[in-house]
C-alpha positions as CSV (number, residue, x, y, z in Angstrom):
1,M,-0.1,-0.1,0.1
2,K,2.6,2.4,-1.1
3,F,0.1,5.3,-1.6
4,G,-2.5,4.4,1.0
5,G,-5.9,3.1,1.0
6,I,-6.8,4.7,-2.4
7,V,-3.9,3.1,-4.1
8,A,-4.9,-0.3,-2.7
9,I,-8.1,0.3,-4.8
10,V,-6.0,1.2,-8.0
11,V,-3.9,-2.0,-7.5
12,T,-7.2,-4.0,-7.2
13,C,-8.5,-2.6,-10.4
14,L,-5.3,-3.4,-12.2
15,I,-5.1,-7.2,-10.8
16,Y,-8.6,-7.5,-11.9
17,G,-8.7,-5.1,-15.1
18,A,-10.4,-6.1,-18.4
19,G,-7.4,-6.1,-20.4
20,V,-3.7,-5.1,-20.9
21,S,-2.4,-2.3,-23.0
22,H,1.1,-1.7,-24.2
23,A,0.5,1.8,-25.2
24,G,3.6,4.1,-25.2
25,V,2.6,6.1,-22.1
26,Q,5.7,7.5,-20.5
27,L,6.5,9.4,-17.5
28,S,9.9,11.4,-17.5
29,L,11.4,14.1,-15.2
30,T,12.4,17.7,-16.6
31,A,13.6,20.9,-15.3
32,P,12.9,23.7,-18.0
33,G,15.3,26.6,-18.0
34,V,17.4,25.2,-15.0
35,D,21.1,24.5,-15.1
36,L,21.3,21.2,-13.2
37,D,24.9,21.2,-13.2
38,N,25.0,24.6,-11.1
39,L,22.4,24.6,-8.5
40,P,23.0,27.5,-6.1
41,L,22.2,26.8,-2.6
42,G,18.9,28.1,-1.0
43,V,17.3,28.7,-4.4
44,P,14.3,26.6,-5.1
45,T,14.4,24.5,-8.4
46,T,11.1,23.4,-9.8
47,I,11.2,19.6,-11.2
48,H,8.2,18.5,-13.6
49,V,7.0,15.1,-13.9
50,Q,5.8,14.9,-17.5
51,L,3.5,12.6,-19.3
52,S,3.8,11.6,-22.8
53,G,3.0,9.1,-25.5
54,L,-0.9,9.4,-24.9
55,D,-3.0,8.5,-28.2
56,V,-5.8,10.8,-29.4
57,G,-8.9,9.7,-27.5
58,Q,-7.0,7.7,-24.6
59,E,-8.1,8.6,-21.3
60,L,-6.5,7.9,-18.0
61,D,-8.5,7.4,-14.9
62,A,-5.4,6.5,-12.6
63,L,-1.9,7.9,-12.8
64,A,0.6,7.6,-10.2
65,A,4.5,8.3,-9.6
66,T,6.9,8.3,-7.1
67,V,10.3,10.3,-7.4
68,V,13.2,9.8,-4.9
69,Y,16.7,11.8,-4.4
70,D,19.0,12.4,-1.6
71,G,17.0,14.2,1.0
72,V,20.1,15.5,2.6
73,L,21.1,17.7,-0.5
74,L,17.7,18.6,-1.6
75,G,15.3,18.4,1.4
76,V,11.5,18.0,1.4
77,P,9.5,18.9,-1.6
78,L,6.6,21.2,-2.3
79,I,4.2,19.5,-4.6
80,S,1.8,20.9,-7.0
81,S,-0.7,19.3,-9.4
82,G,-0.1,20.0,-13.1
83,P,-2.4,21.4,-15.8
84,I,-3.3,17.7,-17.1
85,V,-5.1,17.0,-13.9
86,P,-8.6,17.7,-14.2
87,N,-10.1,19.9,-11.4
88,P,-7.9,18.9,-8.5
89,L,-9.5,21.4,-6.3
90,D,-13.1,20.4,-7.0
91,N,-12.4,16.9,-5.7
92,P,-9.2,16.8,-3.8
93,L,-9.6,13.0,-3.3
94,D,-8.7,12.5,-6.8
95,F,-5.1,13.9,-6.5
96,L,-3.3,12.9,-3.5
97,T,0.3,13.7,-2.5
98,S,2.7,12.6,-0.3
99,K,6.2,14.2,0.5
100,Q,9.2,13.6,3.0
101,S,12.9,14.3,2.8
102,G,14.1,12.7,-0.4
103,L,10.7,11.8,-1.7
104,A,8.0,13.4,-3.9
105,D,4.9,11.3,-4.8
106,A,1.6,12.0,-6.5
107,T,-1.5,9.6,-7.3
108,F,-4.5,10.6,-9.5
109,M,-7.4,8.3,-9.6
110,T,-11.2,9.1,-10.4
111,F,-14.4,7.1,-10.7
112,G,-15.9,9.8,-12.8
113,T,-17.0,8.5,-16.3
114,E,-17.1,11.7,-18.3
115,P,-13.8,12.6,-20.3
116,S,-13.8,15.7,-18.3
117,D,-12.9,13.6,-15.2
118,Q,-10.1,11.8,-17.1
119,I,-6.7,12.6,-17.8
120,V,-7.0,13.3,-21.6
121,S,-3.8,15.1,-22.7
122,E,-0.1,15.0,-22.3
123,G,2.0,17.5,-20.3
124,T,2.8,18.1,-16.7
125,F,1.5,15.6,-14.3
126,F,2.7,17.3,-11.3
127,T,5.7,19.6,-10.3
128,F,7.7,19.7,-7.1
129,D,10.0,22.3,-5.8
130,V,13.5,21.2,-4.1
131,T,16.1,23.4,-2.6
132,P,19.8,22.6,-2.4
133,L,20.7,22.6,1.1
134,V,24.5,21.6,1.0
135,Y,27.0,21.3,-1.8
136,G,27.2,18.0,-3.5
137,S,25.8,15.8,-6.5
138,G,23.0,13.5,-6.9
139,S,20.1,12.2,-9.1
140,L,16.6,12.3,-9.0
141,S,14.7,8.9,-10.3
142,F,11.4,7.2,-10.5
143,D,10.9,4.8,-7.8
144,F,7.3,3.9,-9.2
145,V,5.1,4.5,-12.0
146,D,1.6,3.2,-12.8
147,A,-1.6,4.1,-14.9
148,T,-4.9,2.6,-16.1
149,Q,-7.0,3.5,-19.0
150,F,-10.8,4.3,-18.6
151,N,-12.8,1.2,-19.6
152,P,-16.0,2.7,-21.2
153,N,-17.5,-0.8,-21.2
154,D,-17.2,-1.1,-17.5
155,P,-15.7,2.1,-15.8
156,F,-15.0,-0.1,-12.5
157,D,-12.9,-2.6,-14.6
158,P,-10.0,-0.5,-16.1
159,I,-7.4,-1.4,-18.7
160,L,-3.7,-1.8,-17.4
161,L,-1.0,0.1,-18.8
162,Y,2.7,-0.3,-18.3
163,P,4.0,3.5,-18.4
164,V,7.6,3.8,-19.2
165,A,9.7,5.6,-16.5
166,G,12.1,8.2,-18.1
167,P,15.8,8.6,-17.3
168,N,17.3,10.1,-14.1
169,L,18.2,13.6,-13.7
170,T,21.5,14.4,-12.4
171,F,22.3,17.7,-10.6
172,T,25.3,19.5,-8.9
173,S,25.6,22.3,-6.4
174,P,29.4,23.0,-7.0
175,I,31.6,24.4,-4.5
176,T,33.9,27.2,-6.2
177,L,37.6,26.2,-6.0
178,G,39.3,28.6,-3.5
179,D,36.2,28.9,-1.2
180,A,37.7,27.3,1.8
181,N,35.1,28.5,4.3
182,V,32.3,27.5,1.7
183,D,30.3,30.8,1.9
184,G,29.8,31.3,-1.5
185,V,32.6,34.1,-2.3
186,V,36.4,33.6,-2.6
187,N,37.8,36.4,-0.8
188,D,40.3,37.5,2.1
189,A,38.7,35.1,4.5
190,D,39.8,32.1,2.3
191,T,43.3,33.5,1.9
192,T,43.7,33.6,5.5
193,I,42.7,30.0,5.8
194,L,45.1,29.0,3.1
195,A,47.9,31.0,4.6
196,A,47.2,29.8,8.2
197,N,47.7,26.1,6.6
198,W,50.5,26.5,4.3
199,L,52.4,23.5,3.6
200,T,50.2,21.5,5.8
201,T,49.8,17.7,4.7
202,G,46.8,15.6,5.2
203,A,44.8,18.9,4.5
204,T,41.4,19.1,3.7
205,W,39.2,21.5,1.7
206,E,38.5,23.7,4.7
207,Q,42.3,24.0,5.2
208,G,42.9,25.1,1.8
209,D,43.6,21.9,-0.2
210,F,41.3,22.7,-3.3
211,N,42.9,20.1,-5.7
212,G,42.6,17.0,-3.5
213,D,46.3,16.4,-3.1
214,T,46.2,16.8,0.8
215,V,48.6,19.4,0.9
216,V,48.3,23.2,0.9
217,N,50.9,24.8,-1.7
218,D,50.9,27.0,-4.6
219,L,48.7,24.9,-6.7
220,D,45.9,25.8,-4.1
221,A,46.9,29.6,-4.3
222,T,46.6,29.4,-7.8
223,L,43.1,27.9,-7.8
224,L,42.1,30.7,-5.2
225,A,43.3,33.5,-7.3
226,A,41.9,32.2,-10.4
227,N,38.4,32.4,-8.7
228,W,38.8,35.3,-6.5
229,T,35.4,37.2,-6.0
230,S,36.0,40.6,-6.9
231,F,33.2,42.2,-4.9
232,T,31.6,41.2,-1.7
233,P,28.0,39.9,-2.1
234,G,25.6,43.2,-1.5
235,D,28.1,45.5,-3.1
236,A,25.9,46.1,-6.0
237,N,27.6,49.4,-7.3
238,E,31.1,47.6,-7.0
239,D,32.4,50.5,-4.8
240,G,34.2,48.5,-2.3
241,V,31.5,48.7,0.4
242,V,28.0,47.4,1.3
243,N,26.0,50.2,2.4
244,D,22.8,52.2,2.0
245,A,23.6,52.8,-1.8
246,D,23.3,49.2,-2.4
247,A,20.4,48.8,-0.3
248,A,18.6,51.3,-2.5
249,I,19.5,49.5,-5.7
250,L,18.4,46.3,-4.1
251,S,15.0,47.7,-3.1
252,A,14.5,49.5,-6.5
253,N,14.8,46.3,-8.2
254,W,13.0,44.0,-5.7
255,L,11.6,40.7,-7.4
256,T,13.0,41.8,-10.5
257,T,13.5,38.8,-12.8
258,G,16.4,38.5,-15.4
259,A,18.3,40.7,-12.8
260,T,22.1,41.1,-12.8
261,W,24.5,41.8,-9.9
262,G,24.4,45.6,-10.5
263,Q,20.7,45.4,-10.0
264,G,20.9,43.5,-6.5
265,D,21.1,39.8,-7.6
266,F,24.2,38.5,-5.7
267,N,23.8,34.6,-5.7
268,N,23.3,34.6,-9.5
269,D,19.5,33.0,-9.5
270,T,18.6,36.0,-11.8
271,I,15.9,37.5,-9.4
272,V,16.2,39.9,-6.6
273,N,14.6,38.7,-3.4
274,D,15.1,37.8,0.3
275,L,18.1,35.7,-0.4
276,D,20.1,38.6,-2.0
277,A,18.9,40.8,0.8
278,M,20.4,38.3,3.6
279,L,23.6,38.4,1.5
280,L,23.5,42.5,1.7
281,A,22.6,42.5,5.5
282,A,25.2,39.8,6.0
283,N,28.1,41.8,4.5
284,W,26.9,45.4,5.7
285,T,30.0,47.7,5.7
286,S,30.7,51.4,6.2
287,S,31.9,53.8,3.8
288,S,34.6,55.2,6.2
289,A,36.8,53.6,8.8
290,S,35.4,56.1,11.4
291,A,31.8,55.2,10.9
292,A,31.2,52.1,12.8
293,V,27.7,52.2,12.5
294,P,25.7,52.9,9.3
295,E,24.3,56.7,9.0
296,P,20.6,57.2,10.3
297,A,19.4,57.0,6.7
298,S,21.1,54.0,5.8
299,S,20.2,52.5,9.3
300,A,16.7,52.9,8.2
301,L,16.9,51.1,4.9
302,L,18.8,48.3,6.5
303,M,16.2,47.8,8.9
304,V,13.6,47.8,6.3
305,V,15.6,44.9,4.6
306,V,16.0,43.1,7.7
307,A,12.5,43.2,8.7
308,G,11.5,42.0,5.5
309,L,13.7,39.1,6.0
310,C,12.2,38.3,9.5
311,W,8.8,38.3,7.9
312,R,9.6,36.2,4.8
313,W,12.1,33.8,6.0
314,P,9.8,32.0,8.5
315,A,7.2,31.4,5.8
316,R,9.9,30.0,3.5
317,M,10.9,27.7,6.3
318,H,7.2,26.2,6.6
319,H,7.1,25.0,3.1
């Protein structure tokens, strides 16, 4: 009973089905517009479970899929029905989901007899959002797929299908060479770490061994220099400090898509949002050495940014 009682009914229908069809129905995993080789930490990625191979006039009264992955890397998914699922809000029992760390599961089943009750077109069955939590590589794959075709001669005796499960999707959230403290930037903090462990043997990444030869030396220094982050995340105008001018730029471009660094996109996900505001707040500096505290105007603007984070972040954590 992988999906609970409702799927037990589906399985019973499959066992005692009127016939078997070897139609070319397929479920596949896609991530449109996403560079799966460079997933940034903390940025949600939408995965689509796509249905294809449906013949003209073919109607599905049941469809199910379970996708598994490394939950340590991508956490708990947020699942939504796709456009091919008929009226999921009118009858929530027709579309059931199950989610946990490392698993996204959805089942559609209806006892309706009209075409409007069935899945009658190809497209997205469901989507799920996952968020990279730590650096690493992994894959998403189908653990289970199933489907039945509506039988017009006996709606309670469906036709068994054998849907094909598509290939795995592989993904990577890469660490930048030279980023010893794994904070997303290569800067003087990483240089300090490398210098403190110079010529150390048996060294780890966190000690400055970026090429995996277990010693911290000029080879690692070369990698660090090659990936040096010129400006601190938050420094939108690239003047060497993160201050009220940068906060003003970020505020002016809030929720802009297709954004650049100069507009406030500091994590390269092409949108200006709370993730960028967090980077700006974390790296707040002063325009002069004597000003240990931001000016009143800049303090107020920073407070707005931080207040926004305090309001938005708990909401994100509950998804």
